[in-house]
PALO-777057 format. One line per 2 residues: number of its first residue (from 1); for each residue x, y, z of N, C-alpha, C, O. Coordinates in steps of 0.02 Angstrom, whole numbers. Each point is the difference from the previous one (the first is absolute). Layout:
<sites>
NUM> X/Y/Z/X/Y/Z/X/Y/Z/X/Y/Z  ... .
</sites>
This chain:
<sites>
1> 15440/-5641/-322/-16/62/-34/48/15/-57/-19/28/-51  83/-48/60/50/15/-51/-16/-37/-65/6/28/-54 .
3> -27/-93/60/-15/-39/-60/-67/19/-29/-11/-8/-60  -35/34/101/-65/20/-27/2/66/-36/-44/15/-41 .
5> 95/27/55/4/66/-32/27/-4/-70/-18/41/-42  62/-90/27/31/-4/-66/-50/-9/-56/4/36/-50 .
7> -53/-83/54/-50/-6/-54/-40/63/-11/-18/16/-56  4/22/111/-38/62/-7/39/51/-39/-27/34/-44 .
9> 93/-28/59/42/48/-36/6/-18/-73/-1/44/-43  6/-109/27/4/-21/-70/-64/16/-37/2/20/-58 .
11> -59/-29/91/-64/14/-31/-7/75/-15/-25/19/-52  47/23/100/-3/73/-10/44/21/-58/-21/41/-41 .
13> 82/-70/36/45/17/-55/-29/-21/-66/7/37/-49  -39/-95/46/-32/-24/-62/-56/47/-21/-6/15/-60 .
15> -34/7/106/-55/46/-17/26/66/-25/-30/30/-45  85/-5/74/29/63/-23/24/-6/-71/-9/47/-39 .
17> 40/-104/21/23/-10/-68/-58/-3/-49/5/25/-56  -61/-56/77/-57/-6/-44/-33/67/-14/-33/8/-51 .
19> 42/40/97/-34/64/-9/38/47/-46/-26/53/-17  89/-71/-4/39/42/-45/-31/0/-69/-10/-54/-29 .
21> -6/113/1/-32/2/-66/46/-25/-55/59/16/0  -86/-55/-46/39/-27/-56/6/53/-55/-41/46/-4 .
23> 92/-53/-38/8/45/-56/-53/-14/-53/-20/-58/-10  -2/109/-23/-47/-8/-55/37/-30/-59/52/25/-21 .
25> -78/-80/-6/34/-36/-52/-9/33/-68/-54/26/-16  107/-27/-23/-5/27/-68/-39/-46/-46/-38/23/-42 .
27> 47/-89/51/-30/-48/-46/-58/-36/33/2/-15/60  -54/1/-98/-58/-37/24/-31/-36/-59/20/10/-57 .
29> -70/-51/70/-34/-37/-53/25/-71/-6/49/-18/32  -82/-22/-74/16/-71/-7/22/-18/-70/-4/-58/-20 .
31> 27/106/-19/21/-13/-68/63/-42/-1/47/15/37  -45/-68/-76/58/-45/-1/56/29/-43/-13/41/-45 .
33> 74/-62/60/57/23/-39/-3/-25/-72/26/33/-45  -58/-91/34/-6/-25/-69/-40/48/-43/16/10/-59 .
35> -69/20/87/-39/48/-38/41/63/-15/-6/29/-54  47/-9/102/42/58/-12/52/-14/-54/13/42/-42 .
37> 16/-102/44/50/-18/-50/-31/0/-70/32/20/-49  -94/-43/44/-33/-2/-65/-10/70/-28/-2/9/-61 .
39> -3/41/105/-11/69/-22/65/35/-17/2/40/-47  51/-53/86/61/39/-10/63/-41/-6/51/28/-19 .
41> -53/-92/35/57/-45/-6/63/23/35/55/-11/-27  -59/43/87/61/12/39/13/-61/44/-44/-43/6 .
43> 104/38/24/12/-56/46/-35/14/65/6/55/28  -44/-104/-3/-41/11/59/33/-30/61/33/-52/-5 .
45> -42/84/63/20/-27/64/-60/2/45/-46/39/-11  46/-82/61/-58/-5/43/-5/62/43/48/17/34 .
47> -106/18/-35/-9/60/42/-12/-21/72/-20/-57/14  32/103/30/-13/-13/70/-74/4/13/-37/34/-36 .
49> 15/-69/89/-70/4/19/-16/71/23/36/26/43  -87/6/-71/-14/70/18/-20/6/73/-36/-40/27 .
51> 63/94/4/-18/14/69/-63/42/2/-13/39/-45  -25/-47/97/-61/39/9/9/48/57/28/-16/52 .
53> -53/77/-63/6/50/53/-46/-18/58/-58/-16/-10  86/19/71/-40/-17/59/-48/58/15/19/58/-9 .
55> -80/-73/32/-47/54/16/25/40/59/30/-26/47  -42/92/-50/21/44/53/-40/-15/63/-60/-10/-4 .
57> 93/9/64/-37/-14/61/-50/56/15/13/58/-15  -69/-77/44/-52/49/16/24/47/55/29/-23/49 .
59> -42/87/-56/20/49/50/-45/-4/60/-60/-12/-6  89/21/65/-39/-2/61/-45/61/3/17/53/-27 .
61> -75/-59/58/-46/58/6/35/59/31/31/-5/53  -36/62/-86/30/61/25/73/8/-15/30/51/16 .
63> 1/-102/-49/71/4/-16/12/49/-57/-41/5/-46  96/31/49/17/49/-52/31/-35/-60/45/-41/8 .
65> -70/56/-68/27/-29/-61/70/27/-13/10/61/1  40/-105/-14/68/24/-13/2/48/-60/-33/-11/-50 .
67> 71/63/58/4/50/-53/46/-24/-56/56/-21/14  -79/23/-77/43/-22/-56/64/41/-4/1/60/14 .
69> 53/-93/-33/64/33/-9/20/2/-74/53/26/-17  -95/-54/-27/13/-2/-71/-58/31/-37/-58/-19/11 .
71> 72/67/-54/-53/37/-35/15/1/-75/58/6/-21  -110/-10/-19/7/4/-73/-3/72/-22/-48/36/15 .
73> 100/-13/-49/0/67/-30/-38/-3/-67/-41/43/-14  56/-94/-25/-38/-16/-61/5/-75/-9/19/-35/47 .
75> -36/9/-106/-3/-73/-9/68/-31/-11/5/-61/-11  48/100/16/67/-29/-6/50/30/50/58/-19/0 .
77> -82/65/44/44/34/48/-30/-5/69/-60/10/10  103/-25/40/-24/-12/68/48/32/50/61/1/-11 .
79> -89/23/66/40/30/54/0/-47/60/-53/-22/23  113/6/2/8/-42/59/26/43/57/53/32/-6 .
81> -89/-30/61/23/37/59/42/-47/43/-15/-14/58  68/-10/-89/45/-49/32/71/14/-25/10/36/-49 .
83> 39/-63/84/69/10/-19/19/-32/-66/-30/-50/-20  79/80/-14/21/-25/-66/24/-71/3/-20/-41/-42 .
85> 63/24/90/28/-67/4/-55/-52/10/2/-54/-29  -51/71/69/-55/-47/13/-42/-11/-63/-20/-57/-14 .
87> 7/110/-23/-38/-7/-62/39/-40/-52/-29/-41/-36  94/54/32/41/-37/-49/-1/-75/16/-9/-41/-46 .
89> 19/23/108/1/-71/18/-67/-34/-14/-2/-57/-23  -53/93/36/-66/-28/-15/-10/-10/-75/-29/-49/-21 .
91> 55/96/-18/-5/-5/-73/37/-62/-25/-26/-38/-41  86/27/67/39/-59/-19/-37/-64/20/-4/-48/-39 .
93> -22/46/100/-36/-60/24/-59/-17/-45/-11/-59/-15  -26/110/-7/-60/-11/-40/18/-21/-72/-28/-49/-26 .
95> 73/85/-6/16/-14/-70/33/-68/-9/-13/-35/-49  56/16/95/36/-63/-8/-45/-60/8/22/-56/-14 .
97> -83/65/37/-46/-56/4/-27/-21/-69/-19/-58/-9  19/104/-39/-30/-15/-66/45/18/-59/-16/-19/-57 .
99> 70/55/68/39/25/-56/75/-14/9/24/-10/56  11/9/-112/73/4/-1/18/73/-12/-28/32/-44 .
101> 75/-6/82/18/71/-5/57/9/-50/49/-37/0  -57/87/-43/52/18/-48/44/56/28/61/0/-9 .
103> -93/48/44/35/56/31/-27/10/70/-61/-1/10  105/10/39/-20/17/68/53/47/29/48/-22/32 .
105> -57/87/-45/48/52/20/-28/35/62/-41/46/-5  64/-66/64/-25/27/63/14/74/7/-43/37/23 .
107> 103/-15/-41/20/70/10/-44/47/-41/-20/53/25  4/-71/-87/-41/42/-42/-74/-20/1/-41/34/-31 .
109> 25/-87/66/-70/-21/7/-31/-26/-63/-60/7/-11  100/-39/-33/-24/-24/-64/-5/-76/0/47/-35/20 .
111> -104/8/-44/-11/-72/-4/-33/-16/-67/-47/34/-20  71/-86/-13/-31/-25/-61/0/-76/3/51/-30/16 .
113> -107/0/-32/-3/-73/-3/9/-25/-71/-2/39/-48  13/-104/42/0/-31/-66/-72/-14/-21/-46/6/41 .
115> 36/-24/-104/-67/-18/-23/-24/-63/36/38/-47/9  -102/47/10/-30/-58/34/-65/-17/-36/-43/43/-8 .
117> 36/-106/-14/-58/-21/-40/-54/-31/43/15/-31/51  -78/39/-71/-57/-29/36/-60/-5/-47/1/27/-55 .
119> -53/-61/79/-60/-12/-40/-57/42/27/-11/1/61  -25/35/-104/-54/44/22/-54/3/-54/15/16/-58 .
121> -77/-31/77/-57/4/-46/12/-39/-65/-18/24/-54  47/-83/59/11/-42/-58/58/23/-45/7/-26/-55 .
123> 33/73/78/56/25/-40/64/-3/41/0/3/61  56/-8/-97/65/2/33/23/72/4/3/36/-50 .
125> 14/-14/110/24/67/12/71/-3/30/23/-53/21  9/110/-20/62/7/37/4/71/27/-29/46/-29 .
127> 63/-37/84/7/67/28/69/10/30/35/-47/18  -16/110/-15/64/21/28/-12/62/42/-30/48/-24 .
129> 53/-49/86/-13/54/47/62/44/8/56/-25/6  -67/90/-7/53/48/15/-23/44/59/-58/22/2 .
131> 103/-10/45/-18/40/59/56/50/16/59/-11/-14  -82/67/43/49/49/26/-21/21/70/-57/19/11 .
133> 104/-24/36/-11/23/68/38/65/10/60/3/-12  -95/48/35/30/66/7/-11/27/70/-57/3/25 .
135> 111/17/8/-4/31/66/-28/70/-7/22/39/-41  -72/-23/83/-30/67/-1/17/40/62/-25/55/9 .
137> 67/-83/35/18/34/61/-37/-29/59/-59/-17/-4  96/11/60/-31/-31/58/-16/-72/-13/37/-35/-35 .
139> -92/12/63/-23/-69/-11/-55/0/-52/-56/-21/13  73/44/-73/-47/3/-55/34/-23/-64/51/28/-20 .
141> -80/-79/-12/29/-28/-61/-54/-1/-54/-57/-21/13  75/43/-73/-46/-4/-57/20/-59/-44/58/-5/-20 .
143> -106/-38/7/12/-60/-41/-40/6/-65/-61/8/1  96/-12/-57/-31/2/-66/7/-69/-32/55/-28/-2 .
145> -111/1/-24/0/-66/-30/-27/3/-71/-51/32/-12  86/-63/-34/-25/-8/-69/0/-75/-15/51/-33/3 .
147> -110/7/-21/-7/-70/-17/-13/-5/-75/-55/16/-24  104/-39/-13/-5/-7/-72/-27/-69/-16/32/-51/13 .
149> -93/48/-43/-33/-64/-14/-9/-8/-75/-21/47/-35  37/-106/9/-9/-16/-71/-37/-66/-7/5/-43/44 .
151> -42/36/-100/-38/-60/-13/23/-31/-66/12/35/-49  -6/-102/48/20/-34/-61/-59/-3/-48/-51/-30/16 .
153> 57/63/-74/-56/8/-46/21/-16/-71/58/6/-19  -107/-27/-21/13/-12/-71/-4/65/-38/-35/47/19 .
155> 72/-44/-74/-1/59/-42/-68/8/-33/-35/-49/-12  16/111/-4/-66/12/-30/-11/-34/-67/-58/-9/-21 .
157> 111/-12/-13/-8/-31/-66/-27/-71/3/-12/-32/-52  1/6/113/-29/-67/8/49/-56/-6/-19/-58/-2 .
159> 84/74/-1/50/-52/-6/12/-35/67/-35/12/49  86/-54/-48/15/-37/61/53/35/43/14/-22/56 .
161> 15/75/-82/52/36/37/-31/35/60/-52/33/-6  84/-39/64/-23/32/61/53/49/25/60/-14/-4 .
163> -82/70/30/45/51/27/-27/23/67/-58/-9/16  102/41/23/-21/29/64/-26/70/-12/35/43/-27 .
165> -97/-30/49/-30/66/-7/-18/26/69/-20/-39/44  27/105/-32/-16/28/66/-74/-4/16/-42/4/-45 .
167> 25/-12/109/-69/0/24/-6/48/59/50/25/25  -112/-13/-5/-12/46/56/-15/-38/65/-25/30/48 .
169> 39/-95/-45/-14/-40/59/58/4/49/30/-51/18  -15/111/4/60/10/41/-15/25/71/45/0/42 .
171> -107/22/-28/-13/33/64/-5/-47/59/30/16/52  -65/-73/-56/-5/-43/59/68/-24/27/7/-7/61 .
173> 41/-4/-105/66/-22/24/34/55/41/35/-15/48  -45/78/-68/28/55/39/-30/1/70/36/8/50 .
175> -102/-15/-47/-33/-1/65/21/-59/42/7/6/61  3/-64/-93/22/-60/38/68/12/31/11/-20/58 .
177> 35/51/-95/66/14/27/-3/46/61/32/-12/50  -72/65/-55/-6/47/55/-32/-33/61/22/10/56 .
179> -75/-49/-67/-32/-35/56/49/-49/33/1/-5/62  39/-30/-101/47/-47/28/56/35/38/26/-26/49 .
181> -7/86/-72/51/38/37/-28/21/68/37/-2/50  -100/21/-47/-31/17/64/0/-61/46/14/6/59 .
183> -31/-65/-86/0/-62/40/71/-15/25/9/-18/58  41/25/-102/69/-16/18/25/45/57/41/-22/40 .
185> -66/83/-37/23/47/51/-47/2/60/11/39/47  -63/-81/-48/-47/-1/56/-40/64/7/-16/20/56 .
187> 0/12/-113/-36/63/1/-74/-11/-15/-19/-51/-27  -23/100/46/-72/-5/-16/-11/-3/-75/42/21/-39 .
189> -99/-47/20/-18/-5/-72/0/70/-31/-32/46/27  68/-36/-82/3/66/-32/-66/17/-34/-37/-44/-23 .
191> 23/109/18/-59/23/-36/18/8/-74/36/46/-19  -61/-93/-23/17/0/-71/-63/9/-42/-54/-20/21 .
193> 61/51/-80/-57/2/-47/-23/-70/-18/40/-47/0  -104/40/-15/-28/-66/-15/36/-34/-58/7/-61/-1 .
195> 16/100/-48/33/-28/-59/65/-35/18/24/-43/-37  5/60/94/65/-28/20/-7/-59/47/50/-31/17 .
197> -110/16/5/-8/-53/49/14/-67/-32/-30/-19/-50  77/-18/80/17/-67/-25/-60/-45/5/-34/-2/51 .
199> 22/-35/-106/-57/-45/-2/-64/34/-21/-54/-30/5  58/93/-28/-61/36/-19/-25/-20/-70/-53/22/-21 .
201> 92/-63/-15/-20/-24/-66/-23/-72/8/43/-45/-1  -108/31/9/-23/-67/16/14/-52/-53/4/-60/16 .
203> 4/80/-80/11/-48/-53/72/-22/-7/17/-41/-42  27/69/83/71/-13/-7/16/-72/19/-22/-25/52 .
205> 60/-8/-95/26/-67/13/74/3/-15/22/-14/-56  18/32/108/71/11/-11/40/-59/27/-14/-27/53 .
207> 63/7/-93/43/-55/23/70/9/-28/7/19/-58  43/-32/97/69/9/-22/20/-53/-50/-25/-56/1 .
209> 72/75/-43/27/-48/-49/70/-19/22/33/-40/-33 .
</sites>
């Protein structure tokens, strides 16, 4: 019986690991780095294989749906009914998967990333995320996110000079960050506006440079 129990325990542990939801990937699509270089000529590095979010397990009949602990105040502000330290650690875990951090001030709740380039809709974009975590008392934290997105564009005069111009393609990344924070903390899926849902732009072909 002792030797027969070990394979069963290993199988159960493997199944538990497989049921853990994966993080929603920032980058997707099959665009090659050579095409990106032709558009913007930055130095390219191989991106990681994008992770896919695992489907949520089906609820048992009569089971109560877990109550969300994360709520959207508006399209850039969110309330977490969780402790400050826990929210901060989840923020770090999520951002460090796709960004290099320029500022990470835990005491004041301030975070700024460096610029990160990617490919979207046949154009080279870059974005930089700024966040503020604010204690509201008790186990309540307000998180404000600003995603600054720019697109590499030619000047209106038709010349060959290209400059970075701001775009409005900033909402899905905000939603992706919030969804990934919920996954990192093992919380129920947050109720977010449709505009913030990661992957809600079907034409997006994003890839890291």
